C-alpha positions, 0 to 999 in steps of 0.5 A, spaced: 658 900 692 652 896 694 646 901 695 642 897 698 641 899 705 645 905 704 643 912 707 643 917 700 642 924 701 640 927 694 641 935 694 637 939 688 638 946 686 635 951 682 636 948 675 630 946 669 634 939 670 631 938 677 625 934 674 630 929 673 631 928 681 624 925 681 627 919 677 634 919 681 630 918 687 625 913 685 631 909 682 635 910 689 629 907 693 628 902 688 635 900 689 634 899 696 637 905 699 634 909 704 633 916 701 633 923 704 632 930 699 635 937 701 633 942 696 635 950 695 629 954 696 629 956 689 629 949 686 622 949 689 620 953 683 622 947 679 620 941 682 615 940 688 617 937 695 611 933 695 613 929 689 620 928 692 617 927 699 613 921 696 618 918 692 623 918 698 618 916 703 621 922 708 620 929 709 624 934 704 629 939 708 629 946 704 629 951 710 633 951 717 627 951 721 619 951 720 616 957 722 610 955 724 612 949 729 619 952 730 622 945 729 629 946 726 633 942 721 639 939 724 644 940 717 649 937 721 645 931 723 643 931 716 650 931 713 652 926 718 646 921 717 649 920 710 653 915 707 654 919 700 651 925 698 649 926 691 648 933 689 644 932 682 642 938 679 648 942 681 648 949 678 654 954 677 651 958 683 651 952 688 658 949 685 661 956 686 659 957 693 661 950 695 668 952 692 668 958 696 665 955 703 659 960 703 653 957 706 646 961 705 642 955 705 641 948 708 643 945 702 650 948 703 650 948 710 649 940 710 655 939 704 660 943 709 658 938 715 658 932 711 664 927 711 662 922 706 663 922 699 660 928 695 658 926 688 656 933 684 652 932 677 653 939 674 647 942 670 647 949 666 647 952 659 653 952 654 656 958 655 656 958 663 659 951 663 665 953 658 666 959 662 673 959 666 671 961 673 666 955 673 671 951 670 676 953 676 670 952 681 669 945 679 677 944 679 677 946 686 671 942 688 675 936 685 681 938 689 677 937 696 675 930 694 668 931 691 667 926 685 664 930 679 659 926 675 660 929 668 655 933 664 653 930 657 652 934 650 646 935 647 639 940 647 640 945 652 634 949 655 636 955 651 635 952 645 643 951 644 646 944 643 652 943 647 655 941 654 652 942 660 646 937 660 646 933 667 647 926 666 641 921 666 639 918 673 640 911 670 647 913 669 648 916 675 645 910 679 651 906 675 656 910 677 654 910 684 654 902 684 661 902 681 664 907 686 670 904 689 677 906 689 682 902 686 679 896 690 675 895 697 677 895 704 671 891 706 672 886 711 680 890 712 681 892 720 685 899 719 689 902 725 691 909 724 695 914 728 694 921 728 696 928 731 702 930 736 704 927 743 705 931 749 710 929 753 709 932 760 714 937 763 710 938 770 702 939 771 702 945 766 708 944 761 709 939 756 714 938 750 709 937 743 709 939 736 705 943 731 701 937 728 694 938 727 691 931 726 688 933 719 692 928 715 690 922 719 683 924 720 682 924 713 685 917 712 681 914 717 675 917 713 677 915 707 678 908 709 671 908 713 668 910 706 671 904 703 668 899 708 674 898 713 673 897 720 677 903 722 681 904 729 683 911 730 688 913 735 689 920 736 693 925 740 691 931 742 687 935 736 681 940 736 678 936 730 671 932 732 671 925 732 669 922 725 662 918 725 663 911 725 670 910 727 672 908 734 677 913 736 681 912 742 685 919 745 691 919 748 696 924 750 703 921 750 708 917 746 707 911 751 700 912 751 700 911 744 705 906 744 700 901 749 694 903 744 697 901 738 699 895 741 693 893 744 691 892 736 697 890 734 695 883 733 689 883 729 690 889 724 691 888 717 693 895 715 697 900 720 698 907 718 702 911 723 701 918 721 702 921 728 708 926 729 710 922 735 715 925 740 722 922 739 724 924 746 721 925 753 723 929 760 726 923 764 723 926 770 716 929 770 716 934 776 709 934 781 708 941 781 709 947 777 717 948 776 718 955 778 722 961 774 729 961 778 734 966 776 739 961 774 738 956 768 734 950 768 736 944 765 731 939 762 734 931 761 730 928 756 730 920 754 728 916 748 721 914 747 719 907 744 719 907 737 712 905 735 713 904 728 720 900 729 717 896 734 710 894 729 715 893 724 719 888 728 713 884 730 709 884 723 706 878 721 705 875 714 699 879 711 700 885 715 701 892 711 705 897 715 705 905 712 709 910 715 710 917 715 717 921 714 717 929 715 724 932 713 727 938 712 734 936 709 736 930 705 729 928 705 729 922 700 735 919 703 732 919 710 726 916 708 729 911 704 733 909 710 726 909 715 723 905 709 728 899 710 730 900 717 723 899 720 720 894 715 715 898 712 711 896 706 710 904 704 713 910 706 709 917 705 714 923 705 713 930 705 718 936 707 717 942 711 721 946 705 715 945 700 710 950 701 703 948 703 706 941 706 707 939 713 703 941 719 697 945 720 695 947 713 689 943 709 694 941 703 699 937 703 705 935 698 708 928 698 712 922 695 709 915 696 715 910 696 715 903 696 721 898 698 722 897 691 724 904 690 718 906 686 716 913 687 709 916 686 710 924 686 703 927 688 701 934 686 700 939 692 692 938 694 688 938 699 689 933 705 682 929 703 685 928 696 692 926 699 688 921 703 684 918 697 691 917 693 694 913 699 688 909 700 689 908 693 696 906 693 695 901 699 689 898 695 694 897 689 699 894 693 695 889 697 691 886 691 
């Protein structure tokens, strides 16, 4: 990642290693990055805000509001401003709170509001570093898609020697500059569909499904973080539109079809993760259908198959990814779909697997290519699944 021009948010927590953060900020500014600093209140005992404000050339944030002026530090705007968030040093206390969604200071609120890559550089004494509670918290943060800058061994503040030293600022800069995930998407146009479709029965009723859109939105964020131009075509969801991504909101399968084919000729990669209704009512009542004593029959007709239609007109150099959510004969059905719809990759998950499918924050998938290579991913957050799907695409297109 070229740091020049990037918005880098540096988080500082209450560790003696906070003195290294001054060097980190200075090196980031020297590399051309725009730097802001957010601190936990207790970290101010270890390094002064004035030093960091001078080095970053920006105000330092440590409180939700200024009691003298009443000015509010908007943690949402701060999180959205950042292209990358580096928390260095990160104490065991802060790591635990991040892992479990606690939010009792501005830094934690900013972390929970951010949707950029987050790098965490732990710093603590040897016994804390080796404790299984800390190890579990770090593992949990990794499963959320955060990046861990591994601690090093050496002399610690307690006088002990061992693991727990925060990595040196120069090495952190190297890791940020080397950051990429099996390739780059800079210059690529990626078309992603997400969420359900609603097929109207009458003005108040519809046929739909339980898709939350979380998987598609995670894919869009990851592609954007790797430099792609992303167009996200979203069915009805309750997820806020991600910053820096062109979102087209639709309701029905027909509307999604039309939106997709407006960009059919220009995409490099299309990832169709939306749960599109296969059928729609043959007739949509103009008024609400009133309940009657007898049965009501609903005639359904097929919707256009967006994925198959894209596969039929796919041009050389375009890469097409589909999703298969199955309940029986999962692998067999996915392989048929992969071939019949002219896909370059299919992502298979099953409603029979605990933690997979609609609505949740985790997923359990298999990535399958036309040459029948199958990557079975473990159960993990949809953010992490998105990273690995994008990594697989990068591997295949490069």
